[in-house]
C-alpha positions in Angstrom: 0.0 0.0 0.0 2.9 2.3 0.7 3.9 2.5 -3.0 0.4 3.5 -3.9 -0.7 5.8 -1.1 2.6 7.7 -0.4 2.8 9.3 -3.9 -0.9 10.2 -3.7 -0.4 11.7 -0.3 2.6 13.7 -1.5 0.7 14.9 -4.6 -2.4 15.9 -2.6 -0.5 17.7 0.2 1.8 19.3 -2.3 -0.9 20.7 -4.5 -2.9 21.8 -1.5 0.1 23.6 0.1 1.0 25.1 -3.3 -2.5 26.3 -4.1 -2.9 27.9 -0.7 0.5 29.5 -0.9 -0.5 31.1 -4.2 -3.5 32.6 -2.5 -1.5 33.7 0.6 1.4 35.2 -1.3 -0.5 36.7 -4.3 -4.2 36.5 -4.1 -4.9 37.9 -0.7 -2.6 40.9 -1.0 -4.1 41.6 -4.4 -7.6 41.5 -3.1 -6.8 43.7 -0.1 -5.3 46.3 -2.4 -8.3 46.6 -4.7 -11.1 49.0 -4.2 -14.3 47.2 -3.2 -16.0 47.5 -6.6 -13.0 45.8 -8.2 -12.4 43.3 -5.3 -15.8 41.7 -5.6 -15.7 40.5 -9.2 -12.0 39.4 -8.8 -12.9 37.4 -5.7 -15.9 35.9 -7.4 -13.8 34.9 -10.4 -11.0 33.3 -8.3 -13.4 31.3 -6.2 -14.8 29.6 -9.2 -11.3 28.6 -10.3 -10.1 27.2 -6.9 -13.3 25.3 -6.2 -13.5 22.3 -6.6 -9.8 22.0 -7.2 -8.6 22.8 -3.7 -11.1 20.7 -1.9 -10.2 17.7 -4.1 -6.5 18.2 -3.4 -7.0 18.6 0.4 -9.2 15.5 0.6 -6.9 13.4 -1.6 -4.0 14.2 0.7 -6.1 13.6 3.8 -7.5 10.2 2.6 -4.1 9.0 1.4 -2.4 10.0 4.7 -5.2 8.4 6.7 -4.7 5.2 4.7 -1.0 5.4 5.5 -1.7 6.0 9.2 -3.2 2.5 9.1 -1.0 0.6 6.6 2.5 2.2 6.7 5.2 -0.3 7.7 6.5 1.3 10.9 4.9 2.9 13.9 6.9 6.1 13.2 5.6 6.4 9.6 2.1 5.6 10.8 2.3 8.3 13.4 3.6 10.9 10.9 0.9 10.0 8.4 -1.7 10.4 11.1 -0.3 13.8 12.0 -0.4 14.9 8.4 -4.0 13.7 8.1 -5.0 15.6 11.3 -3.4 18.7 10.0 -5.4 18.4 6.8 -8.6 17.8 8.8 -7.9 21.1 10.5 -7.3 22.8 7.2 -10.5 21.4 5.8 -12.4 22.6 9.0 -11.0 26.1 8.6 -12.0 26.1 4.9 -15.5 24.8 5.6 -16.3 26.9 8.7 -14.4 30.1 8.0 -13.4 30.7 4.4 -16.3 29.0 2.5 -19.0 31.1 4.3 -17.2 34.3 3.3 -16.8 33.0 -0.3 -20.5 32.2 -0.5 -21.5 35.6 0.9 -19.2 37.4 -1.5 -20.8 35.4 -4.4 -24.2 37.0 -3.6 -22.9 40.6 -3.8 -23.2 43.0 -6.7 -20.1 45.1 -7.2 -22.3 48.0 -8.4 -24.4 48.0 -5.2 -22.2 47.6 -2.1 -23.8 47.0 1.2 -24.2 50.4 3.0 -22.1 49.2 5.9 -19.3 47.9 3.7 -16.6 49.4 6.0 -17.9 47.2 8.8 -18.6 44.0 6.8 -15.7 44.0 4.4 -14.5 40.4 4.7 -11.1 40.7 3.1 -8.9 40.8 6.3 -10.9 38.0 8.0 -10.7 35.9 4.8 -6.9 36.6 4.5 -6.3 35.7 8.2 -8.2 32.4 8.0 -6.5 31.6 4.7 -3.1 32.0 6.3 -4.2 29.6 9.0 -5.3 26.9 6.5 -2.1 27.6 4.4 0.1 27.0 7.4 -1.8 23.8 8.2 -1.5 22.5 4.6 2.2 23.4 4.4 2.8 21.6 7.7 0.9 18.5 6.4 3.0 18.5 3.3 6.3 18.8 5.3 5.2 15.9 7.5 4.3 13.9 4.4 7.8 14.7 3.0 9.1 13.3 6.3 7.2 10.1 5.7 9.0 9.9 2.3 12.4 10.4 4.0 11.6 7.8 6.7 10.8 5.2 4.0 13.8 5.7 1.8 16.4 3.0 2.0 19.3 4.0 4.2 
């Protein structure tokens, strides 16, 4: 199972970490710099590009690492894989309960008619902060998965 699951885990965590790093390093700063009437259509456009790609990547890494947590050949690699899976569970939870609700709300807005209390409800800083949390979790999961690779290489 190791030969099947480990490359899948590495691919899933790598794509997740990379995709989230793109949004953390480029997307969020860009969105914060735009005026609200430009921010809304750009955010709406980006969300349709990252969904369902990012959830698929996160779940692929999570399921493969969960499989390794059960089937990996040593207790150490099983523990590392379980840790990576738990980090991805946390990243998925942040996505589902923090970022996705913001994305869904932004999708309902019209850039030509901003809410009158926009200064109070502008979600960009909140979205960026939660995105940084899930990015850190996904990068940590990828690093742990890389450690599983290192632990399984012949000495």
